[in-house]
LUMFI-272541 format. One record per residue (C-alpha): x, y, z; residue number from 1. Coordinates in steps of 0.1 Angstrom, whole numbers. Each point is the difference from the previous one (the first is absolute). Example, Ala and Ser with C-alpha at 12.3 -4.5 7.8 and 13.67 -1.06 7.14 Angstrom:
2
123,-45,78,1
14,34,-7,2
This chain:
573
645,-166,-194,1
-5,33,17,2
-18,13,-30,3
-26,-29,1,4
-6,6,37,5
-5,38,-3,6
-22,-5,-31,7
-21,-25,19,8
-3,24,30,9
-11,28,-23,10
-30,-21,-12,11
-15,-1,35,12
-14,36,-2,13
-12,-8,-35,14
-20,-30,12,15
-15,21,28,16
-8,28,-24,17
-20,-23,-22,18
-17,-20,28,19
-16,31,18,20
-18,9,-32,21
-20,-32,3,22
-15,13,33,23
-8,35,-9,24
-2,24,-30,25
-1,32,20,26
22,30,-9,27
21,-4,31,28
5,-37,-8,29
11,7,-35,30
25,27,13,31
14,-25,25,32
4,-26,-27,33
19,25,-22,34
22,9,30,35
9,-36,5,36
5,-5,-37,37
25,30,-1,38
17,-15,31,39
4,-33,-19,40
14,18,-31,41
24,19,23,42
13,-33,15,43
2,-16,-35,44
20,31,-11,45
26,-7,27,46
-1,-38,-6,47
10,4,-37,48
31,19,11,49
12,-33,14,50
-7,-20,-32,51
35,4,-14,52
4,-38,-2,53
-32,-5,-19,54
-6,31,-22,55
21,24,-21,56
5,36,11,57
-21,12,-29,58
-30,-20,12,59
5,9,36,60
1,37,-10,61
-33,-2,-18,62
-17,-19,28,63
15,24,26,64
-13,31,-19,65
-35,-16,-5,66
-4,-13,36,67
12,34,14,68
-37,10,-2,69
-3,-17,34,70
20,25,21,71
-11,29,-22,72
-38,-4,-1,73
-3,-9,37,74
1,38,6,75
-33,9,-17,76
-16,-31,16,77
10,14,35,78
-16,33,-10,79
-31,-18,-11,80
-4,-17,34,81
0,34,16,82
-24,14,-26,83
-24,-29,5,84
-1,6,38,85
-4,38,-4,86
-28,-4,-26,87
-20,-24,22,88
6,14,35,89
23,30,5,90
-13,29,-22,91
24,25,17,92
30,-15,-19,93
-16,4,-35,94
24,29,-9,95
29,-25,3,96
-16,-31,-13,97
-22,3,-31,98
-3,-12,-35,99
23,28,-13,100
27,-10,24,101
-4,-37,-9,102
4,9,-37,103
31,21,7,104
19,-27,20,105
-10,-27,-25,106
13,22,-28,107
33,6,18,108
4,-38,5,109
-7,-6,-37,110
27,25,-10,111
24,-16,25,112
-8,-34,-15,113
6,13,-35,114
34,15,9,115
9,-34,14,116
1,-14,-35,117
27,25,-10,118
37,2,8,119
-9,32,20,120
-19,-23,23,121
22,-32,1,122
34,6,-17,123
17,-34,5,124
6,-29,25,125
29,-9,23,126
7,-36,9,127
6,-7,37,128
19,-31,9,129
-13,-24,27,130
11,7,36,131
-11,-15,33,132
-39,0,3,133
-2,17,-34,134
-1,-19,-33,135
13,15,-33,136
-24,24,-17,137
-4,30,-23,138
-4,35,14,139
-16,27,-22,140
19,32,-7,141
-25,28,-2,142
0,29,-25,143
-3,38,4,144
-38,0,2,145
-2,-26,27,146
-8,28,25,147
-37,-5,-12,148
1,-35,14,149
15,14,33,150
-28,27,1,151
-25,-28,-6,152
14,-20,29,153
-2,31,22,154
-36,5,-10,155
-6,-36,11,156
11,10,35,157
-20,32,0,158
-32,-19,-11,159
8,-26,26,160
2,27,27,161
-33,16,-11,162
-17,-34,-1,163
11,-6,35,164
-15,34,11,165
-32,-7,-18,166
-3,-35,15,167
5,13,36,168
-28,25,-6,169
-25,-27,-9,170
-27,-7,27,171
-21,-31,2,172
7,-12,-36,173
2,-37,-4,174
31,1,-23,175
21,23,23,176
18,-31,13,177
8,-11,-36,178
14,35,-9,179
22,-1,31,180
14,-34,-11,181
5,15,-35,182
20,28,14,183
22,-24,20,184
5,-23,-30,185
9,30,-22,186
25,13,25,187
17,-34,1,188
1,-2,-38,189
12,36,-6,190
26,1,28,191
15,-33,-10,192
-1,10,-37,193
19,32,7,194
26,-17,22,195
7,-28,-24,196
0,25,-29,197
29,19,16,198
19,-33,6,199
-3,3,38,200
-13,-36,-1,201
0,-25,-28,202
-24,8,-29,203
-20,-32,4,204
-7,7,37,205
-30,22,-10,206
-16,-30,-18,207
-4,-20,32,208
-14,30,18,209
-26,4,-27,210
-13,-35,9,211
-7,12,35,212
-17,32,-13,213
-21,-20,-25,214
-12,-24,28,215
-8,30,22,216
-21,15,-27,217
-16,-34,-8,218
-10,-5,36,219
-11,36,4,220
-22,-3,-31,221
-18,-31,12,222
-5,15,35,223
-15,30,-17,224
-22,-22,-21,225
-11,-21,30,226
-8,32,19,227
-19,13,-29,228
-20,-32,-5,229
-7,-1,37,230
-13,36,-1,231
-21,-8,-31,232
-14,-31,18,233
-8,21,30,234
-17,26,-21,235
-20,-27,-18,236
-11,-13,34,237
-11,35,10,238
-18,5,-32,239
-16,-34,3,240
-11,8,36,241
-13,33,-12,242
-20,-16,-29,243
-13,-26,25,244
-11,28,23,245
-16,19,-28,246
-18,-32,-12,247
-12,-7,35,248
-14,35,7,249
-17,0,-35,250
-37,0,6,251
-6,-20,-31,252
0,-38,2,253
31,-15,-17,254
9,-36,-8,255
29,-12,-21,256
3,-35,-14,257
28,-16,-20,258
0,-20,-32,259
-7,-32,20,260
-32,15,14,261
15,4,35,262
-6,31,22,263
33,18,5,264
-13,33,16,265
-31,14,16,266
-3,33,18,267
-16,7,34,268
-32,14,-15,269
-6,-33,-19,270
7,-21,32,271
-25,21,20,272
-27,-2,-27,273
1,-38,0,274
10,-4,37,275
31,-20,-10,276
37,1,11,277
25,10,-27,278
24,-27,10,279
-27,-26,-3,280
-9,11,-35,281
35,1,-14,282
6,-30,-23,283
-36,-9,-3,284
-22,-1,-31,285
-23,30,-2,286
-29,-24,-7,287
1,-10,37,288
-16,35,6,289
-35,-8,-13,290
-13,36,4,291
30,14,-18,292
-4,-24,-29,293
-37,10,-2,294
10,36,-2,295
25,-5,-28,296
-24,-22,-19,297
-27,26,2,298
20,23,-22,299
17,34,4,300
-27,23,-14,301
-25,1,28,302
9,3,38,303
-5,-33,19,304
-21,1,31,305
17,-19,28,306
-11,-5,37,307
27,-11,24,308
-3,-23,30,309
-12,29,22,310
-27,11,-25,311
18,31,-13,312
-8,6,-36,313
27,10,-25,314
-3,9,-37,315
33,-8,-17,316
10,5,-36,317
27,-24,-10,318
27,1,-27,319
31,-19,-9,320
33,5,-19,321
28,-23,-11,322
35,9,10,323
29,-13,-22,324
34,1,16,325
33,1,-18,326
9,-33,15,327
-29,-16,-19,328
-21,-4,31,329
-37,9,-4,330
-23,13,28,331
-36,11,1,332
-11,27,24,333
-37,3,9,334
-11,33,14,335
-34,8,16,336
-11,36,2,337
-24,5,30,338
-29,21,-13,339
-22,-6,31,340
1,36,10,341
-9,10,-35,342
-29,-24,0,343
-11,13,34,344
1,36,-13,345
-21,-11,-30,346
-25,-17,24,347
-1,31,22,348
-6,22,-30,349
-27,-24,-12,350
-16,-1,34,351
2,38,1,352
-18,2,-33,353
-25,-26,13,354
-6,21,31,355
-5,31,-21,356
-25,-17,-23,357
-17,-16,30,358
-2,34,18,359
-15,17,-30,360
-25,-28,-4,361
-8,-1,37,362
-6,38,1,363
-25,-2,-28,364
-16,-34,5,365
-4,1,38,366
-19,33,-1,367
-22,-12,-28,368
-9,-32,18,369
-4,13,36,370
-29,24,-9,371
-23,-26,-16,372
12,-26,26,373
-12,22,28,374
-34,3,-16,375
-2,-37,-6,376
9,-7,37,377
-26,24,12,378
-28,-16,-20,379
11,-35,11,380
0,13,37,381
-36,11,-5,382
-10,-33,-15,383
16,-17,30,384
-20,21,24,385
-32,-9,-18,386
8,-37,-1,387
22,-6,31,388
-4,-38,-3,389
18,-2,-33,390
37,-8,1,391
8,11,-36,392
1,37,8,393
25,-6,28,394
23,-19,-24,395
-3,27,-26,396
8,28,25,397
31,-20,12,398
13,-4,-35,399
-7,37,-8,400
20,9,31,401
28,-22,-12,402
0,17,-33,403
0,34,18,404
31,-11,20,405
18,-10,-32,406
-9,34,-15,407
15,17,31,408
33,-19,-6,409
-1,10,-36,410
-3,36,10,411
30,-3,23,412
20,-13,-30,413
-13,28,-22,414
5,31,22,415
34,14,12,416
6,-4,37,417
32,20,4,418
1,21,31,419
0,37,-4,420
16,14,32,421
-16,35,-4,422
-35,-13,-8,423
-3,-31,21,424
6,-5,37,425
24,-28,7,426
-17,-27,22,427
18,-21,26,428
-13,-33,13,429
9,-23,28,430
12,-33,-15,431
-8,-21,30,432
-36,13,4,433
-8,-3,-37,434
14,-36,-3,435
-20,-10,31,436
-32,15,-15,437
7,-20,-32,438
6,-31,21,439
-34,5,16,440
-16,5,-34,441
12,-34,-12,442
-1,-19,33,443
-36,-11,-3,444
5,-11,-36,445
31,-20,10,446
-18,-18,29,447
-29,-8,-23,448
23,-17,-25,449
21,-17,28,450
30,22,-8,451
23,18,24,452
13,36,-3,453
24,15,25,454
19,33,5,455
36,3,14,456
12,35,9,457
38,4,3,458
0,37,-5,459
23,18,25,460
2,37,-8,461
-20,5,-33,462
-37,-3,-3,463
-13,29,-22,464
-2,-5,-37,465
0,29,-25,466
-27,-13,-23,467
-37,8,-9,468
-21,-21,23,469
-24,-12,-27,470
29,-11,-21,471
16,-19,29,472
-32,-18,7,473
-6,-9,-36,474
35,-15,-3,475
-2,-20,32,476
-35,-12,-6,477
9,-12,-35,478
32,-18,12,479
-16,-17,31,480
-31,-10,-21,481
23,-17,-25,482
19,-18,27,483
-32,-13,16,484
-13,-12,-34,485
33,-18,-6,486
1,-21,32,487
-21,-32,5,488
-20,-8,32,489
21,3,31,490
25,21,-19,491
17,30,16,492
6,36,-9,493
26,20,20,494
2,38,-1,495
34,12,14,496
9,36,6,497
37,10,5,498
25,26,-10,499
25,0,-29,500
22,30,2,501
-22,31,1,502
-30,-18,-15,503
-28,-21,15,504
-1,-35,-15,505
-32,-20,0,506
1,-36,-12,507
-30,-21,-8,508
10,-37,1,509
-22,-30,-8,510
6,-38,-3,511
-22,-4,-30,512
7,-18,-33,513
25,27,-12,514
4,16,-34,515
18,-18,-29,516
32,17,-13,517
-16,7,-34,518
-29,19,16,519
22,17,27,520
19,19,-27,521
-33,16,-12,522
-14,10,34,523
-14,35,-3,524
-8,0,-37,525
-35,14,-9,526
-26,-27,-5,527
24,-28,8,528
-17,-24,26,529
-1,-36,9,530
-33,3,19,531
-32,-13,-15,532
-20,32,9,533
30,24,0,534
3,30,-22,535
38,4,1,536
1,36,12,537
1,-3,38,538
38,-4,3,539
5,24,-29,540
-17,27,21,541
20,-10,31,542
33,5,-18,543
-12,33,-15,544
-11,13,34,545
33,-11,17,546
21,18,-27,547
-21,31,2,548
6,2,38,549
38,-6,-1,550
-4,-36,11,551
12,-34,-13,552
-17,-33,-4,553
17,-34,-6,554
-15,-35,-5,555
19,-32,7,556
-15,-34,-3,557
8,-37,-2,558
-24,-27,-12,559
-15,-21,28,560
17,22,26,561
-18,33,0,562
4,37,-9,563
15,30,17,564
-11,35,-10,565
24,27,13,566
-11,36,1,567
23,29,10,568
-17,32,10,569
15,35,6,570
-1,8,38,571
-4,30,21,572
23,3,30,573
């Protein structure tokens, strides 16, 4: 009966040894499984010494010698635990715990185990009669070379001590708690094994203590695994948050949909482009975004031109890729590369080339035309004086003067206007006086057309502008003239002067029909005009003169509401 009980108890570490391998295949888990297996063999070894009622002494002898691998090979396993910790965390102990040392202690245990199968290891057995609290059993009588087994046991305690030292030295390692529990369990096993081995307590007493040790190791292992899983999950959350942050700061436009055509992720750039909330888009079909569907259907080769709700124009080149997960799930990611800046640079380069060609043409054509034009105008003037009643000559002279004005504007485009500080005197002008003069110039025309023009001066400290006077007048006259032409009868034009930092800001505002978004993007391009009699170079010249004088010019407009032209001029304190 005692044999059955002890054998049953010895299977508990065996079951635990097998079960933990289902949770992990790591090196540490395999070593722990072997440790528990050796502990199980050790307890079976003891259990068979109590099998005198069931088995012959010959069978008990062979089983005892075979299962003695339990107490013998626990020693190199204890060394391996220290070696594993040192290899992973504590380099300073590598002289004591390394592969060579592991091979030496393993070799010694193999020799001890081999001696165990000879009479020099186990010579015979002595039968012990039953006494109170101790059933009858066999006790081995050891041979002359049994000292190897004793040395092996001593090495177990030495390795246990070093394992304890190494464990104490660990800092912040998630399996430190497990190793402390391993040290405690090993101490319980070894101390009880030695005490029962020297007959201080009954031999079977160590078997019941092994249950406690095995349960401690089992609980410690799962605590370690739980902590490890928790750390892995925390790291996954951090990585997920990092990937989310990277995706959100990515300037490209990203949308991810699943196999059921539902949106599962969009980044901030995508939401801003379409003025949508990411939370509102999740779970929806991408086809609900009509603009996005049009972009994708347009193909991936040519950038798609898209204007948002505020009239800002984007050029986006779209692409897509399918993502196949190991779980069998399939996702499709759409990525839009914003090439707006590249397109703008191309347009700037194209405009620059246009300006260069225009300048070269202007320099040659204007001079060739002005000379004969002057002669023609002179003869027409003579004809008018001879026939003052005729109105044709007057019309011809007005048209020639208009041609002459166009030629002057062409010459401004064609010749460089950059200031040379050594050769040209810098001119300063009073912004208030010049704007008032321009107001007087247009006041009569405004009254004639039943339109209103007014000036609002909000300048406090600054009033002098660092700019050529003729250039300033040309810019202001062109802008005010455009505003007056844009407003209907009883329309209003406001000219407001104020300060913006260290610059003087002049804004010309009208309540005219406004400029469509498609045309607003092309304001300033040479020969681009919406006027019936316009030539498309007035604002081009204005932008050119402002840039050459370190100024800025911006146009904002809304259909049926009006237009605001903002000019920033360098000031003199």
